C-alpha positions in Angstrom: -172.2 7.1 -67.6 -173.8 3.8 -67.3 -172.2 1.1 -65.0 -172.9 -2.6 -64.6 -172.5 -4.2 -61.1 -171.3 -7.8 -61.5 -172.3 -9.9 -58.2 -174.9 -9.2 -55.8 -173.7 -11.2 -52.8 -172.2 -9.7 -49.7 -170.4 -6.7 -51.1 -172.3 -5.7 -54.4 -175.5 -4.3 -52.9 -173.7 -2.0 -50.5 -172.3 -0.3 -53.5 -175.6 0.4 -55.2 -176.9 3.4 -53.2 -173.4 5.0 -53.5 -173.4 4.6 -57.3 -177.1 6.0 -57.5 -176.0 9.0 -55.5 -172.9 9.7 -57.8 -173.3 12.6 -60.3 -172.1 11.1 -63.4 -173.9 7.7 -63.0 -176.9 7.7 -65.3 -178.0 4.1 -65.2 -177.0 0.8 -63.4 -177.3 -2.7 -64.6 -177.0 -5.6 -62.2 -175.9 -9.1 -63.0 -176.0 -12.2 -60.7 -176.7 -16.1 -61.6 -179.0 -15.9 -58.5 -182.5 -14.8 -59.4 -183.4 -14.4 -55.6 -180.6 -11.8 -55.2 -181.7 -9.8 -58.2 -185.4 -9.8 -57.1 -184.3 -8.4 -53.7 -182.2 -5.6 -55.1 -185.1 -4.6 -57.6 -187.6 -4.4 -54.8 -185.2 -2.0 -53.0 -184.1 -0.1 -56.0 -186.7 -0.2 -58.6 -184.9 1.8 -61.2 -182.1 -1.1 -61.6 -181.9 -3.2 -64.7 -181.0 -6.8 -63.9 -180.2 -9.7 -65.9 -178.6 -13.3 -65.5 -176.8 -13.1 -68.9 -173.3 -11.8 -68.6 -173.1 -11.6 -72.5 -175.8 -9.2 -72.6 -173.7 -6.9 -70.2 -170.7 -7.2 -72.5 -172.5 -6.4 -75.7 -174.3 -3.4 -74.3 -172.8 -0.4 -76.0 -174.5 1.8 -73.3 -172.5 0.3 -70.6 -169.1 2.2 -70.0 -167.8 0.5 -67.0 -168.2 -2.7 -64.9 -167.6 -3.2 -61.2 -166.9 -6.8 -60.3 -167.9 -8.0 -56.8 -167.9 -11.7 -57.1 -165.5 -14.4 -55.4 -161.9 -13.9 -56.2 -161.6 -17.2 -58.3 -163.8 -15.5 -60.8 -162.3 -12.1 -61.0 -159.8 -12.8 -63.9 -162.3 -14.3 -66.2 -164.9 -11.6 -65.7 -162.5 -8.7 -65.9 -160.7 -10.0 -68.9 -163.8 -10.5 -71.0 -165.0 -6.9 -69.9 -161.6 -5.4 -70.9 -161.8 -7.3 -74.2 -165.2 -5.6 -74.8 -163.9 -2.1 -74.2 -165.2 -1.7 -70.6 -163.4 0.1 -67.7 -163.3 -2.2 -64.8 -163.2 -1.9 -61.1 -162.5 -5.2 -59.3 -163.1 -6.2 -55.8 -160.0 -7.2 -53.8 -157.9 -9.1 -54.8 -157.3 -8.0 -58.5 -156.9 -11.9 -59.1 -155.7 -15.0 -57.2 -152.7 -15.7 -59.5 -149.9 -13.1 -60.5 -149.9 -14.1 -64.2 -153.5 -13.4 -64.3 -153.3 -10.0 -62.7 -150.3 -9.2 -65.0 -152.5 -10.1 -68.1 -155.3 -7.9 -67.0 -152.8 -4.9 -66.7 -151.6 -5.6 -70.2 -155.2 -5.8 -71.6 -156.3 -2.6 -70.1 -153.0 -0.7 -71.3 -153.5 -2.1 -74.9 -157.2 -0.9 -74.8 -156.6 2.4 -73.2 -159.0 1.3 -70.3 -158.9 2.1 -66.6 -158.3 -0.9 -64.5 -158.9 -0.5 -60.6 -158.8 -2.5 -57.5 -161.1 -2.1 -54.6 -158.4 -1.6 -52.0 -161.0 0.3 -49.9 -158.8 0.9 -46.8 -156.7 3.2 -49.0 -159.7 5.5 -49.3 -160.3 6.2 -45.7 -159.8 9.6 -44.5 -158.0 8.2 -41.5 -155.5 6.4 -43.6 -155.1 9.4 -45.7 -154.3 11.5 -42.8 -151.6 8.9 -41.6 -150.0 9.1 -45.0 -149.7 12.7 -44.9 -148.0 12.5 -41.7 -145.5 9.9 -42.6 -144.7 11.8 -45.9 -144.1 15.0 -43.7 -141.4 13.1 -42.0 -142.5 14.4 -38.6 -142.3 10.9 -37.4 -138.6 10.5 -38.3 -137.2 7.3 -39.9 -139.9 4.5 -39.4 -138.8 1.4 -37.5 -141.7 -0.9 -37.7 -145.4 -1.3 -38.3 -147.7 -3.6 -36.5 -151.2 -4.1 -37.8 -154.0 -6.5 -36.6 -157.3 -7.1 -38.2 -159.4 -9.8 -36.2 -162.8 -10.7 -35.6 -165.1 -13.8 -35.2 -165.9 -14.7 -38.6 -166.6 -14.9 -41.7 -165.1 -18.2 -42.2 -164.9 -19.0 -46.0 -164.4 -22.1 -48.0 -162.9 -20.7 -51.2 -160.1 -18.3 -49.6 -157.8 -18.2 -46.6 -157.8 -15.3 -44.1 -154.8 -14.2 -45.7 -156.5 -13.4 -49.1 -159.7 -12.2 -47.4 -158.3 -10.0 -44.6 -154.4 -9.6 -45.0 -155.0 -8.1 -48.5 -156.2 -5.0 -46.7 -153.3 -4.7 -44.6 -150.8 -5.3 -47.3 -152.6 -2.6 -49.5 -152.4 -0.3 -46.5 -148.7 -0.8 -46.0 -148.1 -0.5 -49.9 -150.0 2.9 -49.7 -148.3 4.3 -46.7 -144.7 3.7 -47.6 -142.8 4.5 -50.7 -140.4 1.6 -50.1 -141.7 -1.8 -51.3 -141.0 -5.1 -49.5 -138.2 -7.4 -50.6 -139.1 -10.5 -48.8 -142.0 -12.1 -46.7 -142.1 -14.7 -44.0 -145.5 -16.1 -42.6 -147.2 -18.6 -40.6 -150.9 -19.8 -40.3 -153.1 -22.3 -39.0 -156.3 -24.0 -40.1 -158.7 -25.6 -37.5 -162.0 -25.9 -39.3 -161.0 -26.7 -42.9 -158.0 -26.8 -45.4 -157.5 -23.0 -45.5 -156.0 -20.8 -42.8 -158.3 -19.0 -40.3 -155.5 -17.2 -38.6 -152.1 -15.9 -40.0 -149.0 -13.9 -39.1 -147.0 -12.4 -41.7 -143.9 -10.1 -41.8 -142.9 -7.9 -44.7 -139.1 -7.3 -44.8 -137.6 -4.0 -46.4 -134.1 -3.3 -47.6 -134.0 -0.1 -45.0 -134.5 -2.4 -42.1 -138.1 -1.7 -41.6 -140.5 -4.4 -40.8 -144.2 -4.6 -41.2 -145.9 -7.2 -39.0 -149.5 -8.3 -40.0 -151.9 -10.3 -37.8 -155.2 -11.6 -39.3 -157.8 -13.7 -37.8 -161.5 -15.0 -38.1 -161.2 -16.6 -34.7 -161.0 -13.6 -32.4 -163.4 -13.3 -29.6 -163.4 -9.5 -30.1 -163.0 -7.2 -33.0 -159.6 -5.7 -33.3 -158.7 -3.2 -36.0 -155.3 -1.5 -34.9 -152.4 -0.1 -36.5 -149.1 1.0 -34.6 -146.3 2.7 -36.3 -143.0 3.4 -34.4 -140.6 6.0 -36.0 -137.4 7.5 -34.5 -139.1 10.7 -33.4 -142.8 9.9 -32.8 -145.1 7.0 -32.6 -148.6 6.5 -33.8 -151.7 4.4 -32.8 -154.8 4.1 -35.1 -157.7 2.2 -33.5 -160.6 1.8 -35.8 -162.8 0.2 -33.1 -163.1 3.7 -31.2 -166.1 5.9 -31.9 -163.9 8.9 -32.2 -160.3 10.0 -31.8 -159.2 7.2 -33.7 -155.6 8.4 -34.5 -153.3 9.3 -31.6 -149.8 10.6 -32.2 -147.3 10.0 -29.4 -144.1 12.0 -28.8 -142.4 9.0 -27.3 -139.2 7.3 -28.2 -135.5 6.3 -27.4 -132.7 8.6 -27.7 -129.4 6.8 -28.2 -126.7 8.5 -25.8 -123.9 6.1 -26.4 -121.7 8.6 -28.0 -122.2 11.2 -25.2 -119.6 9.5 -23.0 -119.2 6.4 -20.6 -120.6 8.1 -17.6 -124.0 8.9 -19.4 -126.9 6.3 -19.6 -126.7 4.4 -23.0 -130.4 5.1 -23.7 -132.8 8.0 -22.7 -136.4 7.7 -23.1 -138.6 10.3 -24.3 -142.2 10.7 -23.1 -143.6 13.9 -24.3 -147.2 15.1 -25.1 -149.6 13.1 -27.4 -152.1 14.5 -29.7 -155.1 13.3 -31.4 -155.0 13.8 -35.3 -158.0 15.0 -37.4 -159.0 13.3 -40.4 -161.5 13.5 -43.3 -165.0 12.1 -42.7 -165.9 11.0 -46.3 -167.1 7.4 -46.5 -164.4 5.3 -48.0 -166.9 3.5 -50.4 -168.0 7.0 -51.7 -164.5 8.0 -52.3 -163.5 4.8 -54.0 -166.4 5.1 -56.5 -165.6 8.8 -57.0 -161.9 8.0 -57.9 -163.1 5.2 -60.3 -165.4 7.6 -62.2 -162.9 10.5 -62.2 -160.1 8.4 -63.4 -162.2 7.4 -66.4 -163.5 11.0 -67.0 -159.9 12.3 -66.7 -158.2 9.5 -68.7 -155.7 8.7 -65.9 -154.7 5.8 -63.7 -156.7 5.4 -60.6 -154.9 5.5 -57.3 -155.3 1.9 -56.7 -154.5 0.7 -60.3 -153.8 -2.7 -61.7 -149.9 -2.1 -61.0 -150.7 -1.6 -57.2 -153.1 -4.6 -57.4 -150.3 -6.8 -59.0 -148.1 -6.0 -56.2 -150.4 -7.2 -53.5 -151.2 -10.4 -55.4 -147.4 -11.0 -55.6 -147.3 -10.5 -51.7 -150.3 -12.8 -51.1 -148.8 -15.6 -53.3 -145.3 -15.2 -51.4 -147.2 -15.3 -48.1 -149.1 -18.4 -49.1 -145.8 -20.0 -50.2 -144.0 -19.1 -47.0 -147.0 -20.7 -44.9 -146.5 -24.0 -46.8 -142.9 -23.7 -46.0 -143.5 -23.1 -42.3 -142.4 -19.5 -42.2 -139.4 -19.7 -44.6 -138.5 -16.3 -46.0 -139.7 -15.9 -49.7 -138.3 -13.2 -51.8 -140.5 -10.8 -53.7 -139.6 -10.2 -57.3 
């Protein structure tokens, strides 16, 4: 299979060695409008074919699939034209910056019988897969709430807010972990250096009563990447900043004793043992690329397909609307 990588900025070059190592990738074509970027990747990877002409990529019958790693505002136009030319497409998150555009990409891919995939890379982490398996086992009991924090110092951007840059990861994570989908959102955010938010707080509401809280920031003095999940039976903490033992499962919780009698304490607190959970060590980027290639080879929808990408764009738009309305709850369609 021959693959074209569109965009050689921050993310694209990181994909190149993973593509070169993949067993089904025969050749890699690279496109960028910046000649300096192309010269740099060719110096490091001499076998690459580079061009500043997107039309030559689209018209090249040898190219089977495109990976689009460009700014979010360009995702729709680049992906649309690729699908129209019969290419399978993997798009860096988010799928698009507008719901209508994301929906159109899904319809195009379906009509052409092509694979459309979104780079929600968090879903391909072995740690997240282990958490998903635990939740599906029901060992934690009914879930009560999720708290997710992704913060650090930078990288401030001029074209997207911290919601579209960082919170997109957390929304995709929640979407993957839970079978239930949110019914509404509420969010607040602040912009200190420009017109777009550098910090944001969002809550996803579910019909079951579950709430998922997301805090993202480009202005944190320390890097924080933490997920906490509380269940009726057990609780979990995932700290991605630790070098090892990143997932800890706690046998802790609250037992409601109100029906036991008036002389009994209303609530009893359980504090049992905790355990460190094992997880797969495959690099998420490797798993992501492999899923894209397998979905093409097997003629099936990838795990993070266009439909999932559309759900996340709907959440992002709703969060953006809620921030503009100072935290007003916005329903999700």
